[in-house]
C-alpha positions as CSV (number, residue, x, y, z in Angstrom):
1,M,173.8,60.1,143.6
2,I,173.0,59.0,140.1
3,N,175.0,56.2,138.7
4,V,175.4,56.1,134.9
5,D,175.5,52.5,134.0
6,Q,173.7,50.1,131.7
7,S,170.4,50.5,133.4
8,L,170.2,54.1,132.6
9,I,170.6,53.4,128.9
10,F,167.9,50.7,129.1
11,Q,165.6,53.1,130.9
12,I,166.2,55.8,128.3
13,I,165.6,53.3,125.5
14,N,162.5,52.0,127.4
15,F,161.3,55.6,127.8
16,L,161.8,56.3,124.1
17,L,160.0,53.1,123.1
18,L,157.2,54.0,125.4
19,L,156.9,57.5,123.9
20,L,156.9,56.0,120.4
21,L,154.3,53.4,121.3
22,L,152.1,55.9,123.0
23,N,152.5,58.3,120.1
24,M,151.5,55.6,117.6
25,L,148.7,54.0,119.6
26,L,147.2,56.8,121.5
27,Y,148.3,60.4,120.7
28,K,148.1,60.2,116.8
29,P,144.6,58.6,116.8
30,I,143.3,61.1,119.3
31,R,144.9,64.0,117.4
32,T,143.4,62.6,114.1
33,I,140.0,62.3,115.7
34,L,140.2,65.8,117.1
35,K,141.4,67.2,113.8
36,Q,138.5,65.4,112.0
37,R,136.0,66.7,114.5
38,A,137.4,70.3,114.1
39,E,137.1,70.0,110.3
40,K,133.6,68.6,110.6
41,M,132.6,71.4,113.0
42,S,134.0,74.0,110.6
43,L,132.2,72.4,107.7
44,L,128.9,72.3,109.7
45,A,129.4,76.0,110.7
46,K,129.9,76.9,107.1
47,E,126.8,74.9,106.1
48,A,124.8,76.6,108.9
49,A,126.0,80.0,107.7
50,S,125.2,79.2,104.1
51,A,121.7,77.8,105.1
52,Q,121.1,81.0,107.2
53,A,122.1,83.2,104.3
54,E,119.9,81.2,101.9
55,M,117.0,81.4,104.4
56,A,117.5,85.2,104.6
57,Q,117.4,85.4,100.8
58,K,114.3,83.3,100.6
59,D,112.6,85.4,103.2
60,Q,113.5,88.5,101.3
61,D,112.2,86.9,98.1
62,Y,109.0,85.9,99.9
63,Q,108.5,89.4,101.3
64,N,109.1,90.9,97.8
65,Q,106.6,88.5,96.2
66,L,104.1,89.2,99.0
67,L,104.5,92.9,98.4
68,Q,104.1,92.5,94.6
69,A,101.0,90.3,95.1
70,R,99.5,92.9,97.4
71,K,100.3,95.6,94.9
72,E,98.8,93.6,92.0
73,G,95.7,92.8,94.1
74,F,95.3,96.5,95.0
75,E,95.6,97.5,91.3
76,Q,93.2,94.8,90.3
77,K,90.7,95.9,92.9
78,N,91.0,99.5,91.7
79,S,90.5,98.3,88.1
80,Y,87.4,96.4,89.0
81,K,86.1,99.3,91.0
82,L,86.6,101.6,88.0
83,Q,85.0,99.1,85.7
84,G,82.0,98.9,88.1
85,Q,81.7,102.6,88.2
86,E,81.8,102.8,84.4
87,E,79.2,100.1,84.1
88,E,77.0,101.9,86.7
89,R,77.3,105.1,84.8
90,K,76.3,103.4,81.6
91,L,73.3,101.7,83.2
92,L,72.2,104.9,84.8
93,Q,72.5,106.7,81.5
94,E,70.5,104.0,79.7
95,A,67.9,104.1,82.4
96,N,67.7,107.9,82.2
97,Q,67.4,107.7,78.4
98,K,64.7,105.1,78.7
99,I,62.8,107.1,81.3
100,E,63.1,110.3,79.2
101,S,61.8,108.4,76.2
102,Q,58.8,107.0,78.1
103,L,58.2,110.4,79.6
104,A,58.2,112.0,76.2
105,Q,55.8,109.3,74.9
106,N,53.5,109.8,77.9
107,R,53.5,113.6,77.4
108,Q,52.7,113.1,73.8
109,K,49.9,110.6,74.6
110,I,48.5,113.0,77.2
111,A,48.6,115.9,74.8
112,Q,46.8,113.8,72.2
113,E,44.2,112.7,74.8
114,V,43.7,116.3,75.9
115,E,43.3,117.4,72.3
116,E,40.8,114.6,71.6
117,A,38.9,115.6,74.8
118,R,38.9,119.3,73.7
119,K,37.6,118.3,70.2
120,K,35.0,116.1,71.7
121,L,34.0,118.7,74.2
122,S,34.0,121.5,71.7
123,G,31.6,119.5,69.5
124,E,29.4,118.9,72.6
125,V,29.6,122.5,73.9
126,A,26.7,123.6,71.8
127,S,24.5,120.9,73.1
128,F,25.6,121.4,76.7
129,S,25.0,125.1,76.5
130,Q,21.5,124.6,75.0
131,E,20.7,122.2,77.8
132,I,22.0,124.6,80.5
133,A,20.1,127.5,79.0
134,K,16.9,125.3,78.8
135,K,17.3,124.5,82.5
136,I,18.0,128.0,83.6
137,L,15.4,129.7,81.4
138,G,12.9,126.8,81.6
139,R,12.3,126.9,77.9
140,T,14.0,125.7,74.7
141,I,16.2,127.9,72.7
């Protein structure tokens, strides 16, 4: 049987003091450390989520810039290609004009030389025909 006497009161007081001391020296510091750790973990999780969102945004920006750079490069390449084709067309046109001019000059020169040869030969035709007749007939005409 349990006797209720002075020792029970001392044991209750002793138990309450022990709870108070344990609470002050052990439980509160552990709970504080656990609370700080939970807050730190929460903060780190938020920072990680923020960093991940920032990384996703930077990746999207990078992809957009890369796409824009490719588009600009393609447009510039087409521009250079068109410029090259236009330059080629101009050079070919100039070369054709130069060739046509030289061809016309050469034709005119040949025509002049043919005309000069005809004039020269027409002046010499009479002497050639007299010589041929002399050789064929064997006498002078």
